[in-house]
C-alpha positions in Angstrom: 173.9 141.3 156.3 176.1 138.4 157.4 175.0 135.0 158.3 176.9 132.7 160.6 177.2 129.2 159.3 177.1 126.5 161.8 179.3 123.6 160.6 177.4 120.4 160.1 178.3 117.6 162.4 180.4 114.8 160.9 179.1 111.5 161.9 181.5 108.9 163.3 181.4 106.9 160.1 182.8 109.8 158.1 185.3 111.1 160.7 189.0 110.7 160.1 190.5 107.9 162.2 193.0 109.3 164.7 195.7 106.9 163.6 195.9 108.3 160.1 198.5 111.0 159.4 198.2 113.7 156.8 200.3 111.8 154.2 198.2 108.7 154.5 195.0 110.7 154.1 196.5 112.4 151.0 197.6 109.1 149.5 194.1 107.6 150.1 192.6 110.6 148.4 194.9 110.1 145.4 193.9 106.5 145.2 190.2 107.4 145.3 190.7 110.1 142.5 192.6 107.5 140.4 189.8 104.9 140.7 187.3 107.5 139.7 189.4 108.4 136.7 189.5 104.7 135.7 185.7 104.5 135.9 185.4 107.7 133.8 187.8 106.2 131.2 185.7 103.0 131.1 182.7 105.1 130.4 184.4 106.9 127.6 185.5 103.6 126.2 182.0 102.3 126.3 180.8 105.5 124.5 183.5 104.9 121.9 182.1 101.3 121.4 178.5 102.7 121.0 179.6 105.5 118.6 181.6 103.1 116.5 178.7 100.6 116.3 176.3 103.5 115.4 178.6 104.5 112.6 178.7 101.0 111.3 174.9 100.8 111.2 174.8 104.2 109.5 177.1 102.8 106.8 174.8 99.9 106.3 172.0 102.4 105.6 174.2 104.4 103.3 175.1 101.3 101.3 171.4 100.4 101.0 170.6 103.9 99.7 173.5 103.8 97.3 172.3 100.5 95.8 168.8 102.0 95.4 170.4 104.9 93.6 172.2 102.5 91.3 175.7 103.3 92.7 176.6 99.6 93.2 180.4 100.1 92.9 180.3 102.8 95.6 178.2 100.6 97.8 180.4 97.6 97.2 183.5 99.5 98.1 182.1 100.9 101.3 180.8 97.4 102.2 184.2 95.9 101.5 186.4 98.5 103.1 184.5 99.9 106.0 181.5 97.9 107.3 182.1 95.3 110.0 185.9 95.9 110.2 187.8 95.4 113.4 188.8 98.7 114.9 192.0 97.2 116.2 193.8 94.3 114.6 191.8 91.2 115.4 189.4 92.9 117.8 186.0 94.5 117.7 185.1 97.4 120.0 183.2 95.2 122.5 186.3 93.0 122.9 188.4 96.1 123.7 185.9 97.1 126.3 186.0 93.6 127.8 189.8 93.5 127.8 189.8 96.8 129.7 187.4 95.5 132.3 189.3 92.3 132.7 192.6 94.1 133.2 
């Protein structure tokens, strides 16, 4: 059994302007794809910010547990070497996200 599909009408707002050639349409499509990729990258960067922050909070909890277990030297080392550190020299993750958005 075959069904004939009737193409849906394209409203005037979404119809290709007559003055645009194929190359211009292709270029505009590439610009649109690139802007979408930039937005996706921003989302990944924000996810990185959240994951890094979550890891930092997890280390806080681990330090607390280590102290309760009497492992003060381990807790001190983790606190000194890992917790609250800048992920990039001189910048926290939120600053990297802000720089990306500003640029």
